[in-house]
Residue, then its C-alpha position, 0 to 999 in steps of 0.5 A: x491540502x487534499x485533492x482528487x482526480x481521474x487518471x486514464x489507464x490501459x484498464x480504464x479510469x483510476x481515481x487518485x486521492x492526493x494529500x500534500x504535506x505542509x513542508x517540502x515532501x520527503x517521499x511519495x507514498x502510493x497506497x492501494x485498497x483491498x479487493x472489495x474495499x476502498x481507500x477509506x479503510x481505517x488503516x489507510x486513512x490513519x496511515x495517510x494522516x500520519x504520513x502526511x504529518x510526517x512529511x510525505x505526499x500520500x496518494x490513495x489509488x482506486x483501481x478501475x474495477x472499483x471506479x466502474x462500480x464493481x466489487x469483484x476484483x479484476x485479474x492480477x495482471x489487470x491490477x498490476x497494469x493499472x497500477x504501473x500506469x498510475x505510478x508512472x504519472x504520479x512519479x512525474x507529478x512529484x519528482x525528485x523524492x523516493x517512490x514508496x508503494x503499498x496498500x492493504x491486502x490485495x493492494x499490498x500484493x499489487x504493490x509487491x508484484x510491481x515494485x521492481x517495475x515502478x522502481x520503488x524505493x520501498x514497500x509498505x504491506x498492510x495485512x498482506x494476505x499470505x494465503x487464502x484462509x484455511x489454505x496455507x499450502x497456497x502461500x504467496x510469500x514469493x511476492x514479498x521478494x521485492x528486492x527493496x526494504x519492505x514492511x509488513x504489518x499484520x494482525x496475529x488473528x489474521x485468517x489469511x496468515x502472517x508472513x515470516x521476516x526475511x533479509x529485506x522484509x520486516x514484519x510487525x505483528x499487531x496483537x489482537x488484530x484481524x485482517x481489517x486492522x481496525x482495532x487501533x489504526x493509529x497505532x498501526x500507522x505509527x509503526x509504519x511512520x517509525x519504519x519510514x523515519x528509520x529509512x530517512x523517508x519521513x520527518 
């Protein structure tokens, strides 16, 4: 049963869209959007549907700058501050289950950077933008050092690059996909749910 509401943060109101599973939840999955996009991106919607069916509460968070109608993203520190505030409220709303954080592109970066602060049990990073297009020397690989199990799903044609796996980072490369992961969102979601099941976070 979906519902949405607005939460106040130090950076303005954020909108949260919550979908609840039919049975008691196995985990809480909080997802963020890309820099210029929204929470209705095909990969986020497909993941929501698959994760709810697998027994997770799924909350998609719209950052304050998007709620205010702006497309240009807020500074990273502002994004992280709003996300941390929302995550604290959501953890209180859904106690007793692991908190998992994630998102696509910019939202994946926010989830990775704040995972230790919000005490996340795991991270799901869709289309993690390893570097700006054509600028591989400006790598953001360090943001993936979350200290918790982290799944990265990127297309092999992503101009933002594809991260390398690491001891706590599993990387799945989707053939033929670009940065938007629009080719087969259901298959991308299935990859994530399989990983969630391996960790005991999904039915």
